[in-house]
C-alpha positions in Angstrom: -29.5 -16.1 -1.5 -27.8 -14.0 -4.0 -24.9 -12.0 -3.5 -24.3 -8.6 -5.8 -20.8 -8.1 -7.4 -18.6 -5.2 -7.1 -20.7 -2.1 -9.0 -19.0 -1.6 -12.4 -19.0 2.1 -11.7 -16.4 1.5 -8.7 -13.7 0.3 -10.8 -10.1 2.0 -11.2 -10.2 4.8 -13.4 -6.7 6.8 -12.4 -4.5 6.8 -9.0 -2.4 9.7 -7.5 -0.3 10.0 -4.8 1.5 12.8 -3.1 3.7 12.5 0.2 0.3 12.6 2.4 -2.6 11.6 0.5 -3.7 8.6 -1.9 -6.7 9.4 -4.3 -8.4 7.2 -6.4 -10.9 8.2 -9.0 -13.5 5.8 -9.9 -15.7 5.3 -13.3 -18.9 6.6 -11.8 -17.2 10.0 -11.3 -16.7 9.7 -7.9 -13.1 10.4 -6.1 -12.1 8.6 -3.2 -9.0 10.4 -0.8 -7.3 9.0 1.8 -4.3 9.3 4.1 -0.9 7.9 2.9 -0.5 7.1 6.5 -3.0 4.1 6.5 -0.7 2.1 4.0 2.5 1.8 5.7 3.9 0.4 2.7 2.6 3.0 0.2 4.1 5.6 2.7 7.6 4.2 3.0 8.0 3.7 -0.5 9.9 6.0 -2.7 8.1 8.3 -5.3 9.2 6.0 -8.0 7.6 2.8 -6.5 4.8 4.8 -5.8 4.1 5.6 -9.2 4.4 2.4 -10.7 0.9 1.0 -10.2 -1.3 -1.3 -11.7 -5.4 -1.6 -12.1 -5.8 -5.3 -10.8 -8.8 -7.6 -9.4 -11.0 -7.1 -12.4 -10.7 -3.5 -12.1 -11.3 -3.2 -8.7 -8.0 -3.0 -7.3 -4.7 -1.5 -7.0 -1.4 -3.4 -7.0 1.9 -1.7 -6.6 4.4 -4.5 -7.7 7.7 -2.9 -5.9 6.5 -2.9 -2.9 3.8 -5.9 -3.0 0.7 -3.5 -1.9 -2.8 -4.3 -2.7 -5.8 -2.2 -2.0 -9.4 -2.7 -3.2 -11.8 -0.3 -4.3 -14.3 -1.7 -1.8 -12.0 -1.1 0.9 -11.3 2.6 0.0 -15.1 3.0 0.0 -15.8 1.6 3.4 -12.5 3.6 4.8 -10.5 0.7 5.6 -6.8 1.3 6.7 -4.4 -1.3 6.4 -4.1 -3.3 9.8 -1.4 -2.8 12.3 0.4 -5.7 12.9 2.3 -6.0 16.2 0.2 -3.2 17.7 -2.3 -4.3 20.9 -5.8 -4.3 20.4 -7.4 -1.1 22.1 
């Protein structure tokens, strides 16, 4: 059985945040934009905390050290919002 690793083109190139949106540019030229509301820690962080990010996970993740938030390009490409804890399942 073989498993494939991440596609090198899916590595993080750049990250931008505004008051409503997280935008991630990938090395292969694609851009992912998702609602900031999907990630509560980012939504409630200060602009300074949002601006302080670093590439993690071998190039396939983003880490915000000030708020202890980690996202992966795989999760972003799948459209996976952060789990909502304490909310009853539908």
